[in-house]
C-alpha positions as CSV (number, residue, x, y, z in Angstrom):
1,M,134.0,96.7,-2.3
2,L,135.4,99.1,0.4
3,K,135.9,96.1,2.7
4,K,137.8,94.2,0.0
5,I,140.0,97.3,-0.7
6,L,140.8,97.6,3.0
7,F,141.5,93.9,3.2
8,L,144.0,94.2,0.3
9,C,145.7,97.2,1.8
10,V,146.3,95.4,5.0
11,F,147.8,92.5,3.2
12,V,150.0,94.7,1.1
13,L,151.4,96.2,4.3
14,I,152.0,92.7,5.7
15,L,153.5,91.3,2.5
16,A,155.6,94.2,1.3
17,G,158.5,93.4,3.7
18,C,157.8,96.3,6.1
19,G,160.0,96.3,9.2
20,T,163.6,96.7,10.4
21,P,166.0,95.4,7.7
22,T,168.4,92.6,8.7
23,T,172.1,92.7,8.0
24,P,173.4,89.8,5.8
25,C,176.7,88.2,6.4
26,G,177.7,88.7,2.8
27,E,176.2,90.3,-0.3
28,F,173.0,89.3,-2.2
29,T,172.6,90.0,-5.9
30,F,169.0,89.5,-7.2
31,N,167.8,89.3,-10.8
32,G,164.2,88.7,-11.6
33,A,161.8,89.3,-14.5
34,P,158.2,88.2,-15.4
35,H,157.8,85.3,-17.8
36,T,154.8,84.3,-19.9
37,N,153.3,81.7,-17.5
38,Q,152.0,83.9,-14.7
39,G,155.2,84.0,-12.7
40,I,158.8,85.1,-12.8
41,D,162.3,83.9,-13.4
42,V,164.7,84.5,-10.5
43,T,168.4,84.2,-10.0
44,L,169.8,85.0,-6.5
45,D,173.5,85.0,-5.8
46,F,175.0,85.2,-2.3
47,D,178.7,86.0,-1.6
48,F,179.4,84.8,1.9
49,D,181.4,87.3,4.0
50,P,181.1,87.1,7.8
51,D,182.9,90.4,8.2
52,A,179.9,92.1,6.6
53,C,177.8,91.4,9.7
54,G,180.5,91.5,12.3
55,A,180.7,87.7,12.6
56,P,184.0,85.7,13.1
57,D,185.7,84.6,9.9
58,C,184.6,81.2,8.8
59,T,185.9,78.8,6.1
60,C,182.9,77.1,4.7
61,D,183.1,74.8,1.7
62,T,179.3,74.4,1.2
63,V,176.8,77.3,1.4
64,A,173.3,76.2,0.4
65,Y,169.8,77.8,0.8
66,V,166.6,77.1,2.6
67,Q,163.7,79.0,1.1
68,I,160.3,79.7,2.5
69,V,157.3,80.9,0.5
70,R,153.8,82.1,1.1
71,I,151.1,82.4,-1.6
72,I,147.9,84.3,-0.8
73,D,144.7,84.2,-2.8
74,F,143.5,87.9,-2.6
75,D,139.9,86.9,-3.3
76,T,139.6,84.6,-0.2
77,G,142.6,85.4,1.9
78,G,143.5,81.7,1.8
79,F,146.9,80.2,1.4
80,L,147.8,78.4,-1.8
81,S,150.5,75.8,-2.5
82,P,151.9,73.9,-5.5
83,N,151.4,70.4,-4.1
84,S,149.9,68.4,-1.1
85,D,153.3,68.0,0.4
86,Q,153.7,71.7,0.8
87,T,150.0,72.1,1.9
88,N,150.7,69.8,4.8
89,R,153.6,72.0,6.1
90,I,152.0,75.4,5.9
91,V,152.3,77.3,9.2
92,N,148.8,78.1,10.6
93,G,147.3,79.2,13.9
94,R,150.0,81.7,15.0
95,A,148.8,84.8,16.8
96,E,151.0,87.0,14.6
97,A,149.4,87.2,11.2
98,T,152.8,87.7,9.5
99,L,153.9,84.2,10.6
100,N,151.1,82.3,9.0
101,G,151.0,80.8,5.5
102,W,154.7,80.2,5.2
103,A,156.2,76.8,4.2
104,I,159.5,75.4,3.3
105,D,159.7,75.5,-0.5
106,R,160.4,72.0,-1.8
107,L,159.3,69.9,-4.7
108,M,156.9,67.0,-4.2
109,G,158.6,63.9,-2.8
110,R,161.9,65.5,-1.8
111,V,163.2,64.4,1.5
112,W,165.7,67.3,2.2
113,G,164.5,70.7,3.1
114,Y,167.4,72.5,1.5
115,Y,166.4,74.2,-1.7
116,G,167.3,72.2,-4.8
117,R,168.8,69.2,-2.9
118,N,168.1,65.8,-4.4
119,N,167.2,62.8,-2.3
120,D,170.8,61.4,-2.7
121,G,172.3,64.6,-1.2
122,T,173.4,66.1,-4.5
123,F,172.0,69.4,-5.8
124,A,169.9,70.0,-8.9
125,S,170.6,72.7,-11.5
126,T,168.3,75.0,-9.5
127,L,171.0,75.4,-6.8
128,T,174.8,75.9,-7.2
129,P,176.3,75.6,-3.7
130,G,178.8,78.3,-2.8
131,S,181.6,78.7,-0.3
132,D,183.6,81.4,1.5
133,I,185.2,82.1,-1.9
134,S,182.4,81.5,-4.4
135,A,178.8,82.6,-4.7
136,A,175.9,80.3,-3.9
137,T,173.3,80.6,-6.7
138,L,169.6,79.9,-6.4
139,R,167.4,79.7,-9.5
140,D,163.6,79.7,-9.3
141,S,160.8,80.0,-11.8
142,P,157.5,80.0,-9.9
143,S,154.8,79.6,-12.6
144,N,151.1,79.2,-13.3
145,W,149.8,81.0,-10.2
146,P,146.1,82.1,-10.5
147,N,144.9,85.5,-11.1
148,G,144.7,87.6,-8.0
149,S,147.5,85.8,-6.2
150,W,150.5,87.2,-4.3
151,F,153.7,85.1,-4.1
152,D,156.4,86.0,-1.7
153,A,159.6,84.2,-0.7
154,V,162.5,84.5,1.8
155,S,165.7,82.9,0.6
156,V,168.2,82.1,3.4
157,P,171.8,81.0,2.8
158,V,173.3,78.6,5.3
159,C,176.6,76.9,5.8
160,I,176.2,73.1,5.7
161,D,179.9,72.2,5.8
162,P,180.3,69.8,8.8
163,E,184.0,70.9,9.1
164,A,183.1,74.6,9.4
165,D,183.0,76.5,12.6
166,C,179.8,78.2,11.3
167,E,178.0,75.0,10.3
168,N,174.2,75.4,10.4
169,Q,174.5,79.1,10.9
170,L,172.1,81.3,8.9
171,A,173.9,84.0,6.9
172,G,171.2,86.3,5.7
173,Y,167.5,86.7,4.7
174,Y,166.5,87.9,1.2
175,Y,162.9,88.8,0.4
176,W,161.3,88.8,-3.0
177,S,157.7,88.8,-4.3
178,F,155.4,89.3,-7.2
179,F,151.6,89.7,-7.9
180,V,149.5,88.1,-10.6
181,N,146.7,90.7,-11.4
182,N,143.2,89.8,-12.4
183,S,144.1,89.7,-16.1
184,G,146.9,87.2,-15.4
185,S,149.7,89.7,-16.0
186,V,152.8,89.9,-13.7
187,G,154.8,93.1,-13.1
188,D,158.4,93.5,-12.1
189,P,159.2,91.7,-8.8
190,Y,159.9,93.4,-5.5
191,D,163.1,92.5,-3.7
192,A,165.1,93.6,-0.7
193,N,167.1,92.4,2.3
194,G,164.7,90.6,4.6
195,V,163.4,92.3,7.7
196,E,163.5,91.1,11.3
197,W,160.1,89.4,11.3
198,H,161.1,87.3,8.3
199,R,163.6,85.6,10.7
200,D,160.7,84.5,12.9
201,A,158.6,83.4,9.9
202,F,161.6,81.3,8.8
203,D,162.0,79.7,12.3
204,E,158.3,78.8,12.3
205,A,158.4,77.2,8.8
206,V,161.5,75.2,9.9
207,L,159.7,74.1,13.1
208,E,156.7,73.0,11.0
209,W,158.9,71.0,8.7
210,N,160.6,69.2,11.6
211,N,157.2,68.5,13.3
212,D,155.9,67.0,10.1
213,A,159.1,65.3,8.9
214,P,158.5,61.9,10.5
215,G,155.0,61.5,9.2
216,L,155.9,62.7,5.7
217,A,159.2,60.7,5.5
218,K,161.4,63.8,5.4
219,N,164.8,64.5,6.9
220,S,164.6,66.9,9.8
221,F,166.6,70.1,9.8
222,P,169.4,70.4,12.3
223,A,169.3,73.1,15.0
224,F,170.0,76.4,13.1
225,S,171.5,79.5,14.6
226,R,171.7,83.1,13.3
227,M,175.0,84.8,12.4
228,P,176.7,86.6,14.1
């Protein structure tokens, strides 16, 4: 029992977003609450403002998101996923424990890695693209996760306007998480600006997506860079 408690404590420290906070190039607004199916409902808005992080001004007509997630089974320490597509792109084998277990969050069969993007390039109702004058809104409702599982996510807004000077630049990192206890109940989610190692976890998940993309019939991500 003591070994299990120590194991859980180590994972809580890893998962709770400890580290030096990043500075977003804009403002995040998070709303999240538990629902009745062992998960939470989330709405995340991002108002793009390069001045907030000291980046050059940028007119961007399309701000989307890339989201990475990691789900840990506290009984085994193993990583969970909602489908075989996502299982195939889970990051493993990295020396830094914080980098393992993450994967780009996409539905089964979707060819784009951008959150909510349909195969024809449009966006589903889970994602309202933003711009430099309107908020980008991500909606998520992770559900039906087993007892004793920890779900955490990092949501990353990015300009995908090919006419923008800041095209493919990552504008921020936002971390949120919840835990399903052994009775199947979920408490209020935790949320905060992402920390520096979340940027590295994101890079590893994107690299894994791109490595797997040809064999899984996906579109590769372009070369991203961080703002500023």
